[in-house]
PAMARSE-883643 format. One line per field, with one value per residue: residue in one letter; x, y, z of N, C-alpha, C, O, CB in turn; chain; residue number from 1. Coordinates in steps of 0.2 Angstrom, whole numbers. Each point is the difference from the previous one (the first is absolute). Glycine has a CB too. Example, Ala and Ser with C-alpha at 12.3 -4.5 7.8 and 13.67 -1.06 7.14 Angstrom:
<recs>
r = c(A, S)
n_u = c(66, 7)
n_v = c(-28, 11)
n_w = c(39, -10)
ca_u = c(-4, 4)
ca_v = c(6, 6)
ca_w = c(0, 1)
c_u = c(4, -4)
c_v = c(6, 5)
c_w = c(0, 3)
o_u = c(5, 3)
o_v = c(-1, 6)
o_w = c(3, 1)
cb_u = c(-14, 3)
cb_v = c(-5, -9)
cb_w = c(3, -11)
c = c(A, A)
k = c(1, 2)
</recs>
This chain:
<recs>
r = c(X, X, X, X, X, X, X, X, X, X, X, X, X, X, X, X, X, X, X, X, X, X, X, X, X, X, X, X, X, X, X, X, X, X, X, X, X, X, X, X, X, X, X, X, X, X, X, X, X, X, X, X, X, X, X, X, X, X, X, X, X, X, X, X, X, X, X, X, X, X, X, X, X, X, X, X, X, X, X, X, X, X, X, X, X, X, X, X, X, X, X, X, X, X, X, X, X, X, X, X, X, X, X, X, X, X, X, X, X, X, X, X, X, X, X, X, X, X, X, X, X, X, X, X, X, X, X, X, X, X, X, X, X, X, X, X, X, X, X, X, X, X, X, X, X, X, X, X, X, X, X, X, X, X, X, X, X, X, X, X, X, X, X, X, X, X, X, X, X, X, X, X, X, X, X, X, X, X, X, X, X, X, X, X, X, X, X, X, X, X, X, X)
n_u = c(4, 14, 1, -14, 5, 14, -7, -9, 13, 6, -13, 1, 15, -2, -12, 8, 11, -10, -6, 15, 3, -13, 3, 14, -8, -11, 11, 7, -13, -2, 14, -2, -14, 7, 12, -11, -6, 13, 14, -2, 0, -16, 7, 5, -11, 14, -3, 14, -5, -8, -16, -1, 1, 15, -9, 11, -12, -15, -8, -10, 4, 5, -16, -6, -6, 13, 9, -12, 4, 15, 9, 9, -4, 15, 8, -13, 14, -16, 5, -11, 12, -1, -15, -3, 5, -8, -14, 3, 0, -14, 14, -11, -16, -1, 5, 6, 15, -4, -5, 12, 11, -7, 14, -9, 7, -14, 12, -4, 2, 3, 7, 13, 9, 10, 8, -12, -10, -16, -1, -13, 3, -2, -3, 5, 6, 2, 16, -10, -3, 15, 3, -11, 5, 15, -4, -9, 11, 14, -2, 2, -11, 14, -12, 10, -5, -11, -9, 1, 8, -5, -10, 11, -16, 10, -10, 9, 3, 1, 3, 12, 8, 5, 0, -15, -6, -12, 11, 5, -14, -6, 12, 0, -5, -16, 1, -13, -2, -7, 14, -13, 11, -6, 4, 3, -6, 14, -16, 14, 13, 4, 9, 10)
n_v = c(-6, 7, -4, 8, 14, 0, -2, 13, 9, -4, 4, 14, 3, -4, 10, 12, -3, 1, 14, 6, -5, 6, 15, 0, -3, 11, 11, -4, 1, 15, 5, -5, 7, 13, -2, -1, 15, 9, -6, -5, -14, 3, 14, 10, 15, 2, -12, -5, -16, 2, -7, 17, -11, 3, -12, -14, 5, 0, -7, -2, 15, 4, -3, 17, -9, 13, -5, -9, -3, 9, -4, 4, 15, -6, -11, -10, -4, -9, -16, 5, 2, -16, 0, 12, -7, -13, 7, 6, -14, -7, -4, 1, -4, 17, -5, 6, 5, -9, -12, 1, -3, -15, -9, -11, 9, 11, 9, 8, -8, 15, 2, 3, 6, -7, 13, 6, -14, 3, -8, -7, 7, -17, 10, -15, -14, -10, 3, -8, 13, 3, -14, 1, 14, -5, -12, 8, 11, -8, -15, 1, 2, 12, 8, 7, 0, 6, 10, -3, 11, -6, 13, 2, 4, 13, 9, -9, -18, -10, -7, 3, -5, -14, -9, -1, -11, 7, -9, 13, 6, -13, -3, 7, -1, -4, -10, -10, 1, 12, 11, 10, -1, 13, -8, 13, -9, 10, 1, 6, -6, -9, 11, -9)
n_w = c(0, -2, -16, -4, 7, -9, -14, 3, 2, -14, -8, 6, -4, -15, -2, 5, -11, -12, 5, -1, -15, -6, 6, -8, -13, 2, 2, -13, -9, 6, -5, -14, -1, 4, -11, -12, 3, 2, -9, 18, 8, 1, 7, -12, 6, -8, -12, 12, -7, 15, 3, 3, 11, 7, 10, -1, 11, -10, 11, -9, 6, -15, -5, 1, -15, -3, -14, 1, -16, -5, -12, 13, -6, 7, 7, 6, 11, -2, 5, -11, -12, -3, 4, -10, -13, 3, 1, -14, -7, 7, 9, 11, 1, -1, 15, 11, -9, 13, -10, -10, 12, 5, -6, 3, 13, 2, -10, -11, -13, -2, -14, 10, -9, 9, -6, -12, 4, -6, 15, -3, 16, 2, 15, 6, -11, 13, -2, -9, -9, -2, -6, -11, -5, -3, -8, -10, -4, -2, -6, 16, 13, -3, 9, -11, -16, -9, -3, 16, 10, 13, -2, 13, -5, -5, -7, -9, 5, -14, 15, -14, 15, -7, -11, 12, -10, 5, 8, 8, 3, 8, 12, 14, 13, -4, -15, -4, -14, 10, -2, -5, -12, -5, -14, -6, -11, -5, -9, -8, 6, 11, 5, -8)
ca_u = c(-4, 5, 3, -4, 0, 6, 0, -5, 3, 5, -3, -3, 6, 3, -5, 1, 6, -2, -4, 4, 4, -4, -2, 6, 1, -5, 2, 5, -4, -3, 5, 2, -5, 0, 5, -1, -5, 2, 7, 3, -3, -5, 3, 6, -3, 5, 2, 7, 2, 0, -6, 1, 0, 6, -1, 0, -3, -7, -5, -7, -3, 2, -5, -5, -4, 1, -5, -3, -2, 2, 7, 4, 2, 6, 3, -4, 3, -6, -1, -6, 0, 0, -6, -4, 1, -2, -7, -2, 0, -5, 4, -1, -7, 0, -2, 4, 7, 3, -2, 4, 7, 1, 1, -3, 2, -4, 3, 0, 5, -1, 6, 4, 7, 6, 6, -1, -2, -7, -1, -7, 1, -5, 1, -2, -2, 4, 6, -1, -3, 5, 4, -4, -1, 6, 2, -5, 1, 7, 3, 4, -2, 6, -1, 4, 2, -5, -5, -3, 5, -3, 0, -1, -6, 2, -3, 4, 6, 0, 6, 4, 6, 1, -3, -4, -6, -6, 1, 4, -4, -6, 2, 4, -4, -7, -1, -2, -3, -6, 2, -2, 5, -3, 4, -2, 1, 2, -3, 2, 7, 3, 7, 4)
ca_v = c(6, 5, 0, 3, 7, 3, 0, 5, 6, 1, 2, 7, 5, 0, 3, 7, 2, 0, 6, 6, 0, 2, 7, 4, 0, 4, 7, 1, 1, 6, 5, 0, 3, 7, 3, -1, 5, 7, 1, 1, -4, 3, 3, 4, 5, 5, -3, 0, -7, -3, 1, 5, -2, -4, -2, -7, -2, 1, -5, 1, 6, 6, 1, 4, 1, 6, 1, -6, 0, 5, 0, 5, 5, 2, -3, -1, -5, -2, -7, -1, 2, -5, -3, 5, 0, -7, 1, 4, -3, -6, -6, -1, 2, 6, -2, 2, -2, -4, -7, -2, -1, -5, -7, -5, -1, 6, 7, 4, 0, 7, 2, 5, 0, 0, 3, 1, -6, -2, -6, -2, -2, -5, 0, -4, -7, -5, -2, -5, 3, 4, -5, -3, 5, 2, -5, 1, 6, 1, -7, -2, 4, 2, 6, 6, 1, -1, 5, -1, 1, 2, 7, 1, 4, 7, 4, -1, -4, -7, -3, -3, -2, -7, -4, -5, -3, 0, -5, 3, 5, -3, -5, 3, 1, 3, 0, -6, 1, 5, 7, 5, 4, 4, 0, 5, -3, 5, -3, 3, -1, -2, 1, -6)
ca_w = c(0, 1, -6, -5, 1, -2, -7, -2, 2, -6, -6, 1, 0, -7, -4, 1, -3, -8, -2, 1, -6, -6, 0, -2, -8, -2, 0, -5, -6, -1, -1, -7, -5, 0, -3, -7, -2, 2, 0, 7, 5, 5, 6, -2, -3, -3, -6, 0, 0, 7, 4, 4, 7, 2, 7, 1, 7, 1, 2, -3, 3, -4, -6, 2, -6, -3, -5, -2, -7, -4, -2, 3, -5, 2, 6, 6, 4, 4, -1, -4, -7, -6, 0, -3, -7, -3, 0, -5, -7, 1, 2, 7, 1, 4, 7, 5, -1, 5, -1, -6, 1, 5, -2, 3, 7, 3, 0, -7, -5, -4, -4, 3, -3, 4, -4, -7, -3, 1, 3, 3, 7, 3, 7, 6, -2, 3, -3, -5, -6, -3, -4, -6, -5, -3, -5, -6, -4, -1, -1, 6, 5, 4, 4, 0, -7, -4, 0, 6, 5, 7, 2, 8, 2, 1, -5, -6, 2, -1, 4, -5, 2, 1, -5, 3, -4, 4, 5, 5, 3, 3, 5, 6, 6, -2, -7, -3, -7, 0, 2, -5, -3, -6, -6, -6, -7, -5, -6, -7, 0, 7, 2, -1)
c_u = c(4, 4, -4, -1, 6, 1, -5, 3, 5, -3, -3, 6, 3, -5, 0, 6, -1, -4, 4, 4, -4, -2, 6, 0, -6, 1, 5, -4, -4, 4, 2, -5, -1, 6, -1, -4, 3, 7, 3, -4, -6, 4, 6, -3, 4, 3, 8, 3, 0, -7, 2, 0, 6, -1, 0, -3, -7, -4, -7, -3, 2, -5, -6, -5, 1, 6, -3, -3, 1, 8, 4, 2, 7, 3, -5, 3, -5, 0, -6, 1, 0, -7, -6, 0, -2, -8, -3, 0, -3, 4, -2, -8, 0, -3, 5, 7, 2, -2, 4, 7, 2, 2, -2, 2, -2, 5, 0, 5, -2, 6, 4, 7, 5, 6, -1, -2, -7, 0, -7, 3, -5, 2, -2, -3, 4, 7, -1, -3, 5, 5, -3, -1, 6, 2, -4, 2, 7, 4, 4, -2, 6, -1, 4, 2, -6, -6, -4, 5, -4, 0, 0, -5, 1, -3, 4, 6, -1, 6, 4, 7, 1, -3, -4, -6, -5, 1, 4, -4, -6, 2, 4, -5, -6, -2, -2, -3, -6, 2, -2, 6, -3, 5, -2, 2, 2, -3, 2, 8, 2, 7, 5, 1)
c_v = c(6, 1, 3, 8, 4, 0, 5, 7, 2, 2, 7, 5, 0, 4, 8, 3, 1, 6, 7, 1, 2, 7, 4, 0, 4, 8, 2, 1, 6, 6, 0, 2, 7, 3, 0, 6, 7, 1, 2, -5, 4, 2, 4, 6, 5, -3, 0, -7, -3, 2, 5, -2, -4, -1, -8, -3, 1, -6, 1, 6, 6, 1, 4, 1, 7, 1, -7, 0, 6, 0, 6, 5, 3, -4, -1, -6, -3, -8, -2, 2, -5, -4, 4, 0, -7, -1, 3, -3, -7, -6, -3, 2, 6, -2, 2, -3, -4, -7, -3, -2, -5, -7, -6, -1, 6, 6, 2, -2, 6, 2, 6, 0, 1, 2, -1, -7, -1, -7, -2, -2, -5, 0, -6, -7, -5, -1, -5, 2, 4, -4, -2, 6, 2, -6, 0, 6, 1, -7, -2, 4, 2, 6, 6, 2, -1, 5, 0, 1, 2, 8, 1, 5, 7, 4, -1, -4, -7, -3, -5, -2, -7, -4, -6, -2, 1, -5, 3, 5, -2, -5, 3, 1, 4, 1, -7, 2, 4, 7, 5, 4, 4, -1, 5, -4, 6, -2, 3, -1, -1, 3, -6, -4)
c_w = c(0, -7, -6, 1, -2, -7, -3, 1, -6, -6, 0, -1, -7, -5, 1, -3, -8, -2, 0, -7, -6, 0, -2, -8, -3, 0, -5, -7, -1, -1, -7, -5, 1, -4, -8, -2, 1, 0, 7, 4, 4, 6, -2, -3, -3, -6, -1, 0, 7, 4, 5, 8, 2, 8, 0, 6, 1, 2, -3, 2, -4, -6, 3, -6, -3, -3, -2, -7, -4, -2, 4, -5, 2, 6, 5, 4, 5, -1, -4, -7, -5, 0, -4, -7, -3, 0, -6, -7, 1, 2, 7, 2, 5, 7, 5, -1, 6, 0, -6, 1, 5, -3, 4, 8, 4, 1, -7, -5, -5, -4, 4, -4, 5, -4, -7, -3, 2, 3, 2, 7, 3, 7, 4, -3, 4, -4, -6, -6, -4, -4, -6, -5, -3, -5, -6, -4, -2, -2, 6, 6, 5, 4, -1, -7, -4, 0, 6, 6, 7, 0, 8, 2, 2, -6, -7, 1, -2, 3, -5, 2, 2, -6, 3, -4, 5, 6, 6, 4, 4, 5, 5, 5, -2, -7, -3, -6, 0, 3, -6, -3, -6, -6, -5, -6, -5, -7, -7, 0, 7, 1, -1, 7)
o_u = c(-1, 1, 2, -1, -1, 2, 2, -1, 0, 2, 1, -1, 2, 2, 0, 0, 2, 1, -1, 1, 3, 0, -1, 2, 1, -1, 0, 2, 0, -1, 1, 1, 0, -1, 2, 0, -1, 2, 6, -5, 1, 4, 3, 0, -3, 5, 3, 6, 1, -2, 5, 4, 3, 1, -5, -1, -3, 2, 0, -4, -3, 0, -3, -5, -5, 5, 2, -3, -4, 3, -3, 1, 2, -4, -3, -2, 0, 0, 0, -4, -3, -2, -4, -5, -2, -3, -4, -4, -1, -3, 1, -1, 4, -5, 4, 1, 5, 4, 2, 3, 5, -4, -3, -3, 3, -1, -4, 6, -6, 5, -3, 0, -1, 2, 5, -1, -2, 3, -4, 4, -6, 6, -6, -6, 6, -1, 3, 2, 0, 2, 3, 2, 1, 3, 3, 0, 2, 5, 2, 0, 2, 4, -2, 3, -6, 1, -4, 4, -5, 4, -4, -1, -4, -1, -4, 6, -5, 6, -2, 4, -4, -2, 1, -2, 0, -2, -2, 1, -2, -5, 3, -5, 0, -4, 3, 0, -3, -4, 1, 4, -6, 6, -5, 4, -5, 2, -3, 2, -4, 4, -3, 3)
o_v = c(5, 6, 4, 3, 5, 5, 3, 4, 6, 4, 3, 5, 5, 3, 4, 5, 4, 3, 4, 5, 4, 3, 5, 5, 3, 3, 5, 4, 3, 4, 5, 3, 4, 5, 5, 2, 4, 6, 3, -2, 6, -4, 3, 1, 4, 3, 1, -1, -6, 5, 0, 4, -4, 4, -3, -6, 1, -5, 5, 3, 5, 6, -1, 4, 2, -1, -5, 6, 2, -4, 5, -1, 5, -5, 5, -6, 2, -2, -5, -3, 0, -1, -3, -1, 0, -3, -2, 1, -4, -5, -5, 6, 1, -4, 5, -6, -5, -5, -5, -4, -1, -2, 2, -4, 2, 4, -2, -2, 2, -4, 4, -3, 2, -4, -1, 0, 0, -5, 5, -5, 1, -2, -2, -1, 2, 0, 1, -2, 0, 1, 0, -1, 1, 2, -1, -1, 3, 1, -6, 7, -2, 1, 5, 5, -2, 5, 5, -4, 2, 3, -4, 1, 4, -3, 0, 2, -3, 3, -6, -1, -3, 2, -6, 4, 2, 1, -1, 1, 3, -4, 6, -3, 5, 4, -5, 5, 3, 4, -2, 3, -1, -1, 3, -5, 4, -5, -2, -1, 1, 0, -5, -5)
o_w = c(-4, -2, -4, -5, -3, -3, -5, -4, -2, -4, -5, -3, -2, -4, -5, -3, -3, -5, -4, -3, -4, -5, -3, -3, -5, -5, -3, -4, -5, -4, -4, -5, -6, -3, -4, -6, -4, 1, 0, -1, 1, 3, 5, -6, -5, -3, -5, 1, 1, -1, 3, 4, -4, 4, -2, 1, 5, 0, -4, -3, 1, -3, 5, 0, -4, 4, 2, -2, -3, 2, 1, -6, -3, 2, 2, -2, 6, -6, -3, -4, -5, -6, -4, -4, -6, -4, -4, -4, -5, 0, 2, -2, 4, 0, -1, 0, -1, 1, 0, -2, 2, -4, 5, 4, 6, 5, -4, 2, -1, 1, 3, -6, 6, -5, -4, -6, 6, -2, 0, 1, -1, 2, -1, 1, 2, -6, -5, -6, -6, -6, -6, -6, -6, -6, -6, -7, -5, -3, 0, -1, 5, 4, 3, -1, 2, 3, 2, 0, 0, -2, 3, 6, 1, -5, -5, -1, 2, 0, -1, -4, 3, -5, -1, -4, 6, 5, 6, 6, 5, 2, -1, 1, -3, -1, 2, -2, -5, 1, -6, 4, -2, 1, 1, 0, -1, -3, -5, -6, 5, -5, 1, 1)
cb_u = c(-8, 0, 5, -5, -7, 3, 1, -8, -2, 5, -4, -9, 0, 4, -7, -5, 5, 0, -9, -1, 4, -4, -7, 5, 4, -7, -2, 7, -1, -7, 3, 6, -6, -5, 6, 1, -8, -12, -7, 8, 10, -13, -6, 8, -5, -3, -14, -6, 6, 15, -9, -9, -15, 6, -1, 11, 14, 0, 6, 2, 4, 12, 7, 12, -3, -13, 4, 0, -5, -11, 0, 4, -14, 1, 15, -9, 11, -6, 6, -3, 9, 14, 7, 6, 12, 14, 4, 9, 12, -4, 8, 14, -8, 3, -10, -11, -3, -5, -14, -11, -4, -4, 13, 2, 7, -6, 12, -10, 8, -13, -4, -5, -3, -7, 2, 9, 13, -7, 16, -10, 11, -7, 5, 4, -10, -10, 3, -3, -11, -3, 2, -8, -10, 0, 0, -9, -11, -6, -2, 9, -13, 2, -2, 1, 17, 2, 3, -14, 14, 0, -3, 13, 0, 11, 1, -10, 8, -11, -5, -11, 5, 2, 9, 6, 6, -6, 2, 9, 6, -1, -3, 13, 10, 6, 5, -1, 7, -3, 9, -15, 15, -12, 7, -2, -3, 9, -7, -12, 6, -12, -1, 4)
cb_v = c(-11, -7, -14, -15, -8, -8, -15, -12, -7, -12, -15, -9, -7, -14, -14, -6, -10, -16, -10, -6, -13, -15, -7, -8, -14, -12, -6, -10, -15, -9, -6, -12, -14, -6, -9, -15, -12, -5, 0, 15, -13, -4, -12, -11, -5, 2, 2, 12, 8, -3, -12, 3, 3, 2, 14, 6, 1, 14, -7, -15, -10, -8, -10, 1, -11, 6, 15, -8, -9, 11, -10, -7, -2, 17, -1, 11, 3, 14, 4, 5, 10, 0, -3, 8, 8, -1, 2, 8, 9, 10, 9, -5, -13, 11, -15, 6, 15, 15, 8, 11, 13, 9, 3, -2, -9, -12, -1, 11, -14, 7, -7, 1, 3, -4, -3, 9, -5, 13, -4, 1, 11, -5, 15, 11, 2, -5, 2, -6, 1, 7, -3, -7, 4, 4, -6, -5, 2, 9, 9, -11, -4, -5, -13, -9, -2, -17, -7, -3, 2, -14, 6, -3, -14, 0, 9, 9, 10, -1, 6, 7, 14, 0, 9, 1, -10, 2, -8, -3, 4, 6, -15, 8, -4, 2, 15, -11, -14, -14, -3, -2, -7, 10, -15, 15, -14, 8, 1, 9, 6, -10, 15, 11)
cb_w = c(10, 15, 8, 5, 13, 13, 5, 7, 15, 10, 4, 10, 14, 7, 6, 14, 13, 5, 10, 16, 10, 5, 13, 14, 6, 9, 15, 11, 5, 12, 15, 8, 8, 15, 13, 7, 7, 6, -13, -1, 0, -8, 1, 4, 14, 14, -1, 5, -11, 1, -5, -13, 3, -13, 6, -8, -1, -9, 14, 3, 10, 6, -10, 9, 8, 4, -7, 14, 8, 4, -13, 14, 1, -6, -5, -4, -7, 6, 14, 14, 9, 8, 15, 14, 7, 8, 16, 10, 3, -8, -9, 5, -5, -10, -4, 8, -6, 6, 5, -5, -4, 12, -10, -16, -10, 1, 14, 5, 1, 9, -14, 17, -16, 13, 13, 6, -5, -7, 4, -12, 2, -12, -1, 7, -14, 11, 16, 15, 12, 15, 17, 13, 13, 16, 16, 13, 11, 11, -12, -6, -5, -14, 5, 12, 0, -2, -14, -5, -8, 7, -14, -6, 3, 13, 14, -3, 7, -11, 12, -4, 2, 17, -6, 15, -13, -15, -15, -13, -14, -12, -7, -9, 10, 12, -3, 13, 2, 1, 13, 1, 5, 7, 1, 6, 4, 10, 13, 5, -15, 6, 7, -10)
c = c(A, A, A, A, A, A, A, A, A, A, A, A, A, A, A, A, A, A, A, A, A, A, A, A, A, A, A, A, A, A, A, A, A, A, A, A, A, A, A, A, A, A, A, A, A, A, A, A, A, A, A, A, A, A, A, A, A, A, A, A, A, A, A, A, A, A, A, A, A, A, A, A, A, A, A, A, A, A, A, A, A, A, A, A, A, A, A, A, A, A, A, A, A, A, A, A, A, A, A, A, A, A, A, A, A, A, A, A, A, A, A, A, A, A, A, A, A, A, A, A, A, A, A, A, A, A, A, A, A, A, A, A, A, A, A, A, A, A, A, A, A, A, A, A, A, A, A, A, A, A, A, A, A, A, A, A, A, A, A, A, A, A, A, A, A, A, A, A, A, A, A, A, A, A, A, A, A, A, A, A, A, A, A, A, A, A, A, A, A, A, A, A)
k = c(1, 2, 3, 4, 5, 6, 7, 8, 9, 10, 11, 12, 13, 14, 15, 16, 17, 18, 19, 20, 21, 22, 23, 24, 25, 26, 27, 28, 29, 30, 31, 32, 33, 34, 35, 36, 37, 38, 39, 40, 41, 42, 43, 44, 45, 46, 47, 48, 49, 50, 51, 52, 53, 54, 55, 56, 57, 58, 59, 60, 61, 62, 63, 64, 65, 66, 67, 68, 69, 70, 71, 72, 73, 74, 75, 76, 77, 78, 79, 80, 81, 82, 83, 84, 85, 86, 87, 88, 89, 90, 91, 92, 93, 94, 95, 96, 97, 98, 99, 100, 101, 102, 103, 104, 105, 106, 107, 108, 109, 110, 111, 112, 113, 114, 115, 116, 117, 118, 119, 120, 121, 122, 123, 124, 125, 126, 127, 128, 129, 130, 131, 132, 133, 134, 135, 136, 137, 138, 139, 140, 141, 142, 143, 144, 145, 146, 147, 148, 149, 150, 151, 152, 153, 154, 155, 156, 157, 158, 159, 160, 161, 162, 163, 164, 165, 166, 167, 168, 169, 170, 171, 172, 173, 174, 175, 176, 177, 178, 179, 180, 181, 182, 183, 184, 185, 186, 187, 188, 189, 190, 191, 192)
</recs>
């Protein structure tokens, strides 16, 4: 009986991870559709190639639905701006951005930039999910290289020091596969 319950728990956790992965791919497809139409990314109101919003430590509470369902006409560093523009072109349903940005592990994913690189930020997911997402998007779950990297959640900081894998980040004192971590996915270019 206990084995069946644990197996069921694993199936649920894997389904949540797959949903987050598919949502990341969906957000990416929406950005590319927007780019094809407007020659810029959603959220890049000043058309300089970089999403205007810059905060890797935001949460669902940062979403306030302003702006909503409109195109930007200039620079606007607002977490809602990319969602607003994606609503405007019909890629995303018009509605509560806080609900749209909520991933299967009940925190946020959203568009941002760091040091001139556009990213999808995924906040507070279990280590096991981060490893799977990194492996699926990068081919190897390293956490420090490639397009998927650990985010320390500061306003503008990627933890790129060292060469630790998710395994190393998710084991040790008070750490396990359910330890919450955040990641960023560099979706148009990435630092070395």
